[in-house]
Each structure stands twice: as C-alpha cells, then as structure tokens.
C-alpha positions as CSV (number, residue, x, y, z in Angstrom):
1,M,-23.4,29.9,-40.4
2,D,-21.4,31.5,-37.6
3,N,-24.1,30.6,-35.1
4,Y,-24.0,27.0,-36.3
5,R,-20.2,26.8,-35.8
6,K,-20.4,28.4,-32.4
7,L,-23.2,25.9,-31.4
8,A,-21.2,23.0,-32.8
9,S,-18.0,24.2,-30.9
10,L,-20.0,24.4,-27.7
11,A,-21.4,21.0,-28.2
12,V,-17.9,19.5,-28.7
13,L,-16.6,21.3,-25.6
14,A,-19.6,20.1,-23.6
15,A,-19.0,16.5,-24.7
16,I,-15.3,16.8,-23.8
17,A,-16.2,18.2,-20.3
18,I,-18.7,15.4,-19.7
19,G,-16.2,12.8,-20.8
20,F,-13.6,14.1,-18.4
21,S,-16.0,14.3,-15.5
22,C,-17.2,10.7,-16.1
23,A,-13.7,9.3,-16.6
24,P,-13.4,7.9,-13.1
25,I,-16.7,6.2,-13.4
26,F,-15.6,4.5,-16.7
27,A,-12.1,3.7,-15.3
28,Q,-13.6,1.9,-12.4
29,S,-15.7,-0.3,-14.6
30,T,-12.7,-1.2,-16.8
31,T,-10.2,-2.1,-14.0
32,P,-10.3,-5.9,-13.7
33,S,-11.5,-7.3,-10.4
34,G,-8.2,-9.1,-9.7
35,D,-6.4,-5.7,-9.9
36,R,-9.1,-4.0,-7.8
37,D,-8.6,-6.8,-5.2
38,F,-4.8,-6.3,-5.3
39,A,-5.2,-2.6,-4.8
40,A,-7.5,-3.0,-1.8
41,T,-5.4,-5.7,-0.1
42,A,-2.2,-3.7,-0.8
43,A,-3.7,-0.6,0.7
44,E,-4.9,-2.4,3.9
45,A,-1.6,-4.1,4.3
46,N,0.2,-0.8,3.8
47,N,-2.0,0.8,6.4
48,G,-1.0,-2.0,8.8
49,E,2.7,-1.5,8.2
50,I,2.4,2.2,9.0
51,V,0.4,1.6,12.2
52,L,2.7,-1.1,13.4
53,A,5.8,0.9,12.6
54,K,4.5,3.9,14.6
55,L,3.8,1.6,17.5
56,A,7.3,0.2,17.3
57,L,8.8,3.7,17.4
58,Q,6.8,4.4,20.6
59,K,7.7,1.1,22.3
60,T,11.3,0.1,21.4
61,N,14.7,1.4,22.3
62,E,16.5,-1.3,20.2
63,P,18.4,0.5,17.5
64,S,17.8,-2.2,14.8
65,I,14.1,-2.2,15.5
66,R,13.9,1.6,15.4
67,M,15.8,1.6,12.1
68,L,13.5,-1.0,10.6
69,A,10.4,0.8,11.8
70,Q,11.6,4.2,10.5
71,R,12.4,2.8,7.1
72,I,9.0,0.9,7.0
73,L,7.1,4.1,8.0
74,A,8.9,6.2,5.4
75,D,8.6,3.7,2.5
76,H,5.1,2.6,3.2
77,T,3.9,6.2,3.5
78,K,5.4,6.9,0.1
79,A,3.9,3.7,-1.4
80,G,0.5,4.5,0.1
81,A,0.6,7.9,-1.6
82,Q,1.6,6.3,-5.0
83,L,-1.2,3.7,-4.7
84,S,-3.7,6.4,-3.8
85,S,-2.7,8.4,-6.8
86,I,-3.2,5.4,-9.1
87,A,-6.5,4.6,-7.5
88,A,-7.7,8.2,-7.9
89,S,-6.7,8.3,-11.6
90,E,-8.5,5.0,-12.2
91,G,-11.6,5.6,-10.1
92,L,-10.8,2.9,-7.6
93,K,-12.0,3.2,-4.0
94,L,-9.3,2.1,-1.5
95,P,-9.9,1.3,2.2
96,A,-9.5,4.3,4.5
97,S,-6.1,4.8,6.2
98,G,-7.4,3.3,9.4
99,E,-8.6,0.1,7.9
100,L,-6.3,-2.8,8.5
101,L,-6.2,-6.4,7.5
102,P,-7.6,-8.6,10.3
103,Q,-4.2,-10.1,11.1
104,D,-2.7,-6.6,11.4
105,Q,-5.6,-5.7,13.8
106,Q,-4.7,-8.7,15.9
107,T,-1.0,-8.0,15.8
108,Q,-1.6,-4.4,16.8
109,Q,-3.7,-5.5,19.8
110,N,-1.1,-8.1,20.8
111,L,1.8,-5.8,20.5
112,S,0.1,-3.0,22.4
113,S,0.2,-5.0,25.6
114,M,3.9,-5.9,25.2
115,N,7.1,-4.1,26.1
116,S,10.8,-4.4,25.8
117,H,12.4,-7.5,24.5
118,P,9.2,-9.5,24.0
119,F,7.8,-6.6,22.0
120,D,10.9,-6.5,19.8
121,I,10.7,-10.2,19.0
122,A,7.0,-10.1,18.3
123,Y,7.2,-7.0,16.1
124,V,10.0,-8.4,14.0
125,N,8.2,-11.8,13.7
126,S,5.2,-9.8,12.4
127,Q,7.3,-8.0,9.9
128,L,8.9,-11.2,8.6
129,S,5.4,-12.7,8.1
130,D,3.8,-9.6,6.7
131,H,6.6,-8.9,4.2
132,N,6.8,-12.5,3.0
133,A,3.0,-12.2,2.3
134,A,3.4,-8.8,0.7
135,I,6.2,-10.0,-1.6
136,A,4.0,-12.9,-2.8
137,L,1.0,-10.5,-3.4
138,F,3.1,-8.0,-5.3
139,Q,5.0,-10.6,-7.3
140,K,1.6,-12.1,-8.4
141,E,0.4,-8.6,-9.5
142,A,3.6,-7.7,-11.2
143,Q,3.6,-11.0,-13.2
144,N,-0.1,-11.5,-13.8
145,G,-1.9,-8.2,-13.3
146,S,-3.9,-6.7,-16.1
147,D,-3.9,-3.1,-15.2
148,A,-0.7,-1.5,-16.4
149,A,-0.4,1.2,-13.7
150,L,-1.0,-1.3,-10.8
151,K,1.3,-3.9,-12.4
152,Q,4.1,-1.2,-12.7
153,F,3.4,-0.1,-9.1
154,A,3.7,-3.7,-7.9
155,A,6.9,-4.3,-9.8
156,S,8.5,-1.1,-8.7
157,T,7.5,-1.6,-5.0
158,L,8.9,-5.2,-4.8
159,P,12.6,-4.2,-4.2
160,T,11.5,-2.0,-1.3
161,L,9.5,-4.9,0.2
162,Q,12.4,-7.2,-0.3
163,A,14.7,-4.7,1.4
164,H,12.3,-4.5,4.4
165,L,12.4,-8.3,4.7
166,R,16.2,-8.3,4.8
167,L,16.1,-5.6,7.4
168,A,13.7,-7.6,9.5
169,Q,15.9,-10.6,9.2
170,Q,18.9,-8.6,10.3
171,A,16.9,-7.1,13.2
172,M,15.9,-10.6,14.3
173,Q,19.5,-11.6,14.5
174,Q,20.1,-8.6,16.8
175,V,17.2,-9.3,19.2
176,A,17.1,-13.1,19.1
177,P,20.5,-14.5,17.9
178,Q,20.4,-18.1,16.9
C-alpha cells in the first residue's frame, strides 16, 4: 500500500512538473491573435523610441530635446521590460531589441544624417507622429483587448505616452515657435 501511495505521489508530482514546463506553450496558443499583434507592434515601436532617443541624446544640445529624449529613454526602457515580462509569462515571442518598425528605420536613417536645428525639428516631428500612433494603438488594446495582462499594460502605459506627446509639443514650441 505504501508503494502505491509513493507511486501515486510521484505521478502527481510529475504531472505538475510537466504542466509547469508546458505552460508557456499552452499560454501562447490561448493568447488571441489581436493581442499578439499588439504586443509585437508595441515592442517594435518601443525599440524605435529607445533607438531614436539615444540618437537625439548624441546629436542635440537643445535642453527641451534632451529632456524629452531622456524621459522617453527611461520610460520606454521600463515599458519594454514590463512588456517582456508579460510576454515571457504568456509564452509570446517579441521582436528582438534591434528590430524596428519600418517607419522608425527610415526615421533613424534620415536623422542620422542631420545635425543641429534641422535634427531637432525632425526628431520632434517624429515623436509627435510616433506618439499619436502609439496612443491610438494602446487605446485600442486598452478598450478592446482580450488578454487581461496586455490590456492592463496598455491602459497603464497610456498616461506615459500622453505625457510624451505633451513634452514633444512643448519641445516643438521651443525649437520651431509658431
């Protein structure tokens, strides 16, 4: 009888261990495709913000642009870590940190050849455009997403994206007053 209980206990423990080891596989198959698309697009856009902010910090001396880039770099680094954590727990594969949206690749290429005031204006214009698009993407996920963790991530990240948009608008007033 004792051997039977030991064998049954081992079987239960083995089943639990197998269940935990397969959890990411099962999680991936249950995450709706719209949520997976959001996570991938958000990760690529986030990568672009980090790359462009680093470029801005290398190229500009304008205080408002430096402040914007520093804030974007810090906030998007944090958001990227949060999204990666969610993706890992749900078995989602995100684009690598060097993968950018095509428009961010083009912006990076264009900005790399600019300096001084033209750089500042082009960088801020890219941030205005990128953050308007990001806000729309995150609002859609926060309102219509099916995955609770990604939906919460989108909702909690929205105020930061909106703050970045306001900072970009303020920076534009500094570098290109109307």
